[in-house]
N, C-alpha and C positions, 0 to 999 in steps of 0.2 A: 498379691502378686508382685507388684513394683520391688517390694522389699527384697524379694528372692532374687528377682533379675538384678538390682544394683549390688547384691551381696556376691552374685556369680561374676558381675563385671569388676569389681574391687577384688578379687582373690588374684593371687599371683599365678596365674594360669594364663598360657599364650592364648591369643585369638584363635590360632590354628587349632589348638587342641580343643577348645571350647566348639568350633565348626566341626571338628571331627566327631566328636562325642553327641553333637544335638541335629547335626543336618541343617544348622542356620549357616547363612554364607558366612566367611571369614568378614567381608566387605560390611556386612550390616553390623557384626560385633565389633568391628574397628570404628563405625560412624558412633555406635552406642558410648563407646568407652571414650571418644573424641569429643561426645556432645554436638556432633553434627546430625543426628538423628534421636529425636525424643523418645523415652519409652513408649509414651501414651500413643505413638505412632505405628506400633507394631500391630502386626496382625494377632489374633488371639492365637492362631496355631502356631506363630513364631514364639510367641510370650509362653505359651505353656511347654514348648521343647525347651527353653531356655530354664524354667522354674522348676520342670522334672530333672534337670540335669542338677541344679543347684542342691535339690532336696536328695538327690542320690549321694553327691558329694556329703553333705551334711550327716547321711546314715552311715558312710563310710568312715567318717571321723568319727561319730560317738561310738562304732563298734571297737575302735582302736583305743580309745581312752578307757 
């Protein structure tokens, strides 16, 4: 789970865009990216939303290649 969230946060995608696609607030995403909130402190629901979006992006990339 952590691996997918870290990959998503490292992508060249704005926090606002991630928030729009996942329903996770932009503030939480920004705090994760700035290191002000550790991934281990996310709720399961929030973590699942972020992982789901990262996997969706991976599937889209694999279709294009």
